[in-house]
N, C-alpha and C positions, 0 to 999 in steps of 0.2 A: 504493500500500500504506500502511496506517496505520503510522506510524513506531513506535508502541509495540509493534507485533507483532514487531518485531525482538528484543524482550526474550526471546523464546523461545530465541534463540541462547544466552543466558546460562544459562538453566535447563538446556538440553540438555548444556552443557559441565559445569556444576557436578554434575549428577546422573550423570556417568560414574564417580563415586567415592562409596562409602558408607563413610566412615571407621570408624564404629562396628562395621560388619560386616567390615572389612578387605578390601573388594572394590574393584577398580579395572579398568574395561574399557578405559581409555585406554592401551593397551600397544603399539600398532602404528600405522604410517602409514595403514593401511586404516581403523582406528578414527577417526583424525583426519579423513580424507576423508568418512567417513559422517556426521560432524557438520554438514557443509555442506548436507545434504539434497539438493535437486535442483540445486544450483549446481555443475555439473560443472566449469566453467571455473575457479572459485575452488578447488575441491578438488584439481585437477590440480597446483596449485602446491605442495601439501604434500610434504614429504620426511621422512625419518626424524628429522631434527633438530627438526622441529615437535612431536614427541611430548613432549619435555622442555619446550619453550616453552609448549605448550598446558597442561601440568600446572601451570606457574607461574601462568599467567593464571587457571586454574581455582581455585587457592587464593585468589587475590585477589578473584575474584567471589564465592566462598563467604563470604569475610570480610564482604562487603557485605550478603549475605543474613543472616548471623549477627548483625551489628550491628543491622540493621533488626528482626530477630526479638526481640532483647533490648531493644528500645525506644530504642536509641542512634541517633536519627535523624541528628544532626549528624555523628557518626562515619561512618555509612553513606554519607552524601553526600560527605564528605571522601575516603573510599576510592574512591568511584565517580569523583569529579572527577580523582583522580590517574590513573585509567585513561583517562579522556577526553583528558587532556593528553598522555599517552604514545601513545595510538592515535587520532589525529584522523580525521574523515571530512569529506566535502564533500557537503552536501545538493544534489541536482539534480532538475530536473523531467524526468520520463520519460513516454513514452507507448507503449513497446514492449510487445507481447503483449496490449494492452488496446485493443480497437476497439469503437466503438459500432455501432448498427444501420446507419449510413450509411458505415461504414468509416473514421471519423475516430478519431484517438487519444484515449483517455481519460486525460488528463493526471493524473499523481499524483507525489508526492514519492518520491524514491529516494535511498538512501544510497550514494554513490559513494566507494570507498576505493581508495587507490593504495599498496598495501603493498609492503614489501620482502620479505615472506615470508607464507606462509599464516596463521601465527599472528597477525601484525599485522592482516591483513584481517579475520579472524574476531573478534578482540578489539575492533576498532574498531566493527564492527556490533553486537556483543553489548553493549558498554558504552553506545553511543548509544541502542540500543533500550531498555535498562534505565533509562537516564536519562529518556527520554520517558515510560516507564511510571510511574516514580517521581514525576515532576512532574505527570503527569495524574491519577494515582489516589492518590498519597500513599505515604510511606515505609512505613507500616504495612501496605501491600499486598504487601510482600515478606516471605516467611517460610520457616522450615524445619519440615518435618513433625514433629508432636508425637508420632507413633507410634514410640516407641523400639523398636529401634535405627535406624530408617530415616533420618531427618534429611535427606531429599531437599528440594531447593529447590522453591518453588512461587510463583506469582503469584496473589494473591487478587483475583478479579473479581466476587465475590458482592456482592449489593446491600446486605447488612447487615454487611459486613466480618467475617464469621463463620468464614471458612475457617481450619482448623487442620491439615489433612492434605494430603499431596501427591496422594492418589488415594482413590477410594471404597474400595478394598481396605484401605488403611491406616486409614481412618475406621472401617470395620467391625471390623477387628482391635482397634483401640483401644477401641471401645465394648464388644466382647465381653470384653476384658481388664478393663475397669472394672466391668462387670456381675459377673464372677466374683469380683473383689476385694470388691465389696459383699456378695455372698452369703457369702464366707468370713468377713467381719467380722460379719455377722449371726449366723452359726453359732457363731463364737467367743464372741460376747456371750451368746447363748442358753445355750451350754454353761457359761459362767462364772456366769450367773445361777442355773442349775440346781445347780451345785456349791455355790454359796453357800447356797442354800436347804437343800440336804441337810446341809451342815455346821452350819447354824443349828439344824436339827431334831435333829441328833445331839447337839449340845451343850446342848440344852434339858433342864431337870430332868425327872425321870421323872413327877412329878405333873402337869406341864404337857402330857404326851403323851396 
């Protein structure tokens, strides 16, 4: 597996909360387990205590995205490094579940973690995946959706580094809002120009009319 792909763990966790909307789906151990995706063995370690611990890691990961989004590259890296130190992993070569046509293992790198609890395991993989993504693509590839009030985290993999929204839905909503704002401004300017012309005409001497 491409190590940078583990960065999706960080995105999934951060986006369980939308602070501007006041929503939070990370409210139960079932929600914690769902974040592990198909990793049933890892998810089985989760307990009720992990809900609070996951929320704490979520806040720290969001801070990384926020710093990157604001152009504070060094701060984003410092925040991520603190997570890497607290939640270490051991890279290992693995060949399970991937066989070639002759039945031989397709060797690939795997992040092995030896956590004391489910949060430590998830945080280790999320932080390491985000670190690989950051070093491979750049700090400016981490962002928060510009379609207020969304602010979901995203990873920009576009060729021209142009991504600004977490989804096509948010991009469309932002474009529609911008279009409507431009039309309102045009209407206001037109009305203002019309009123000025009428006022000038009304104040002109009668001989000029």
